[in-house]
C-alpha positions in Angstrom: 8.7 -2.1 -13.0 11.3 -0.1 -11.1 14.4 -1.0 -9.2 15.6 1.8 -6.9 18.8 2.3 -4.8 18.4 1.1 -1.3 21.3 1.4 1.1 24.3 -0.2 -0.6 22.2 -2.2 -3.1 18.9 -2.0 -5.1 15.4 -3.3 -4.5 12.9 -4.1 -7.2 9.1 -3.7 -6.7 5.8 -3.9 -8.5 3.5 -0.9 -8.4 0.1 0.0 -9.8 -3.1 1.8 -9.0 -4.1 4.8 -6.8 -5.8 5.3 -3.5 -5.0 3.6 -0.2 -1.6 1.9 -0.3 -1.5 -1.9 0.2 2.0 -3.3 0.6 2.3 -7.1 -0.3 5.3 -8.8 1.4 6.4 -12.2 0.2 8.3 -15.0 2.0 10.9 -17.6 1.3 11.9 -18.6 -1.4 9.6 -16.2 -3.3 9.5 -12.7 -4.7 6.9 -10.2 -5.8 6.2 -12.7 -8.6 4.3 -14.7 -6.0 1.7 -11.9 -5.7 1.0 -11.5 -9.5 -2.3 -13.4 -9.6 -3.5 -11.6 -6.4 -2.7 -8.0 -7.2 -4.1 -8.5 -10.8 -7.5 -9.1 -9.1 -7.1 -6.3 -6.5 -8.9 -3.5 -8.4 -7.3 -0.1 -8.7 -6.0 0.3 -5.1 -2.4 1.5 -4.8 -0.4 -1.7 -4.7 3.2 -2.1 -3.9 5.0 -5.5 -3.8 8.8 -5.4 -3.2 11.3 -8.2 -3.7 13.0 -8.5 -0.4 16.8 -7.9 -0.4 18.6 -10.9 -1.9 15.4 -12.2 -3.5 13.7 -11.9 -6.9 15.2 -9.0 -8.9 16.5 -7.1 -5.9 20.3 -6.9 -5.3 22.3 -9.5 -3.4 24.8 -7.6 -1.3 27.2 -9.4 1.0 25.0 -9.9 4.1 24.2 -12.6 6.6 20.6 -12.3 5.5 19.2 -12.6 9.0 15.9 -11.0 10.0 17.5 -7.8 11.1 19.2 -7.3 7.7 15.9 -7.8 5.9 14.1 -5.4 8.3 16.8 -2.8 7.8 16.5 -2.9 4.0 12.8 -3.0 4.1 12.7 0.0 6.4 14.8 1.9 3.9 12.6 0.8 1.0 9.5 2.1 2.8 11.1 5.5 3.1 12.5 5.6 -0.4 9.2 4.9 -2.1 7.4 7.3 0.3 4.9 5.1 2.0 3.3 7.2 4.7 0.4 4.9 5.8 -0.4 1.5 4.4 -2.4 -1.7 4.8 0.2 -4.6 5.1 -0.4 -7.9 3.5 2.0 -10.6 4.5 2.8 -14.2 3.7 5.5 -16.4 5.4 8.4 -14.3 6.4 6.7 -11.3 4.7 4.1 -11.6 7.4 6.7 -11.5 10.1 8.5 -8.5 8.6 5.2 -6.7 8.3 4.3 -7.4 12.0 7.8 -6.1 12.9 7.5 -3.0 10.8 4.0 -2.3 12.3 5.4 -2.7 15.8 8.0 0.0 15.2 5.7 2.3 13.1 2.3 1.9 14.7 0.9 5.2 13.5 1.5 4.3 9.9 -0.4 1.1 9.8 -4.0 1.1 8.6 -4.6 -2.6 8.8 -2.8 -6.0 8.6 -3.9 -9.0 6.6 -1.8 -12.2 6.7 -1.7 -15.9 6.0 0.8 -18.8 6.4 3.0 -16.4 8.4 5.4 -16.8 11.4 3.1 -15.5 14.2 4.9 -16.8 17.3 8.0 -18.7 18.4 7.5 -22.5 18.2 8.8 -25.6 19.9 10.2 -28.5 17.9 7.3 -30.6 19.1 4.9 -28.2 17.3 6.2 -29.6 14.0 5.3 -32.8 12.4 8.0 -35.5 12.3 8.6 -34.8 8.7 8.9 -31.0 9.3 11.3 -31.7 12.2 13.5 -33.8 10.0 13.6 -31.1 7.3 14.4 -28.3 9.8 17.1 -30.3 11.5 18.7 -31.1 8.1 18.7 -27.5 7.0 20.2 -26.3 10.3 23.0 -28.8 10.2 26.3 -27.3 8.9 27.2 -28.9 5.6 23.9 -30.8 5.2 22.0 -27.5 4.9 24.3 -26.2 2.3 24.0 -29.4 0.3 20.3 -29.4 0.6 19.7 -25.7 -0.4 22.8 -24.4 -2.2 24.0 -27.3 -4.4 21.0 -27.3 -6.7 17.7 -25.3 -7.1 15.7 -28.3 -5.9 14.7 -26.7 -2.6 13.2 -23.7 -4.5 11.7 -25.9 -7.2 10.0 -28.1 -4.5 8.5 -25.1 -2.8 6.4 -24.4 -5.8 5.7 -27.9 -6.9 5.2 -29.6 -3.5 4.2 -26.6 -1.3 1.1 -26.1 -3.4 -1.8 -28.2 -4.4 -1.4 -27.4 -8.1 2.3 -27.5 -9.1 3.7 -24.4 -10.8 5.1 -25.2 -14.2 6.8 -23.6 -17.3 7.6 -19.9 -17.4 5.9 -19.2 -14.1 8.1 -21.7 -12.3 11.1 -20.4 -14.2 10.4 -16.9 -12.9 10.9 -18.3 -9.3 14.1 -20.1 -10.3 15.7 -17.4 -12.4 17.0 -15.3 -9.4 18.9 -18.2 -8.0 21.1 -19.7 -10.7 24.2 -20.4 -8.5 25.0 -21.7 -5.0 26.1 -18.2 -4.0 22.8 -16.7 -5.2 20.8 -19.2 -3.1 22.5 -18.1 0.2 19.6 -15.9 1.2 17.2 -18.8 0.8 19.3 -21.0 3.2 19.6 -18.1 5.7 15.8 -17.7 5.8 15.3 -21.5 6.1 17.7 -21.6 9.1 15.8 -18.8 11.0 12.6 -20.6 11.8 12.1 -19.7 15.5 12.3 -23.1 17.1 13.2 -24.0 20.7 14.1 -20.4 21.5 16.6 -20.0 18.7 17.6 -17.7 17.1 17.4 -15.7 20.3 17.5 -12.2 18.8 14.7 -13.1 16.4 12.6 -14.7 19.2 12.9 -11.4 21.1 11.7 -9.5 18.0 8.8 -11.9 17.6 7.9 -11.3 21.3 7.8 -7.6 20.6 5.5 -7.9 17.7 3.3 -10.4 19.5 2.8 -7.8 22.2 1.8 -5.2 19.5 -0.6 -7.7 17.9 -2.2 -8.3 21.2 -2.7 -4.7 22.2 -3.3 -2.8 18.9 -7.1 -2.9 19.3 -7.7 -0.1 16.8 -5.9 -1.7 13.9 -8.1 -4.2 12.0 -6.5 -7.5 11.2 -7.4 -10.4 8.9 -6.1 -14.0 9.0 -6.8 -16.2 6.1 -6.6 -19.9 6.9 -6.4 -22.8 4.5 -6.8 -26.6 4.6 -6.0 -29.7 2.5 -2.2 -29.7 2.6 0.5 -31.1 5.0 2.7 -28.1 4.2 0.5 -25.6 6.0 2.2 -23.5 8.7 -1.0 -22.2 10.4 -3.0 -25.2 11.4 -6.1 -25.3 13.6 -4.1 -25.0 16.8 -2.1 -22.0 15.5 -5.3 -20.4 14.2 -6.8 -20.8 17.7 -3.7 -19.2 19.2 -4.2 -16.2 16.9 -7.9 -16.0 17.7 -7.1 -15.7 21.5 -3.9 -13.7 21.2 -4.3 -11.1 18.5 -6.6 -8.0 18.9 -9.2 -6.9 16.4 -8.7 -10.1 14.4 -11.1 -11.6 11.9 -10.4 -15.2 10.7 -11.7 -16.3 7.3 -11.5 -19.7 5.7 -9.7 -19.3 2.4 -10.4 -22.9 1.1 -8.0 -25.6 -0.1 -4.4 -24.6 -0.6 -0.8 -25.4 0.2 1.6 -23.1 2.1 2.2 -21.0 -1.0 -1.5 -20.3 -1.2 -1.1 -17.4 -3.7 -0.7 -20.1 -6.4 -3.7 -22.1 -5.4 -6.2 -19.5 -4.3 -5.4 -16.1 -5.7 -9.0 -15.2 -6.4 -10.1 -16.0 -2.9 -7.1 -14.2 -1.3 -7.8 -11.0 -3.3 -11.5 -11.2 -2.7 -11.4 -11.8 1.0 -8.8 -9.1 1.6 -10.9 -6.7 -0.5 -14.1 -7.5 1.4 -12.3 -7.0 4.7 -10.7 -3.8 3.6 -14.1 -2.4 2.4 -15.8 -3.4 5.6 -13.3 -1.3 7.5 -13.3 1.6 5.0 -9.6 1.0 4.1 -9.9 1.2 0.3 -10.2 4.9 -0.4 -9.5 6.0 -4.0 -8.0 9.3 -4.8 -10.0 11.9 -6.7 -8.8 12.0 -10.3 
């Protein structure tokens, strides 16, 4: 699959099929590898799944790897691959980046499907005591570096503890391979430190506010939220799903079953099927004439 020049670096992406374009955006600490079981079951639609800058097989330029950096490189990638209009499918930070892109390119968005994504700023009290402890540790200078950069344990635990069925063998190795050194793991730490908690980071909270306004008012853009249950690692719990139901226009909510935060590993068939059913209900999957 191709890697193409993007700004001062390169970005890798997976691509197959024809027809309506679906762009699958991953989160931290993943890559397009995270979508492999989903897009394999997604029929012959035109599927694009990039590795975000600094992640997967994309380049690792010298950046702060804040949200604005990721949005800038992703914008350039959309233009480089010639995406005119698309259905966005987002997970984790990929969901947030998709919402942000949609807010700034509303005429190019056909629909938005998401799960386990950052949908709004949060307060520290919204987190469980365990999640509060983890977030405080990662944000603390020195301790965060020790936790995330020193070894690949943070990444390894995401795909062995953030799922109901641990990823093993070559499939786990594909997640670890892009991050062999402390320097290469810097984007992972940067993402972990950007969770919008207690009004910080302020610039990101402002961007989230902008995309929350778009989500609330884009009544003509169909949206799908897949929810999951059965794991303490879930980001969108019942309370967050209720907020989505009352705050996001044209939203359908579907129970995706039992899964951890990295639900693509636990429920790829359900994710592909439910997004497909939703897209077909709204006439979004149109195949090109051969």
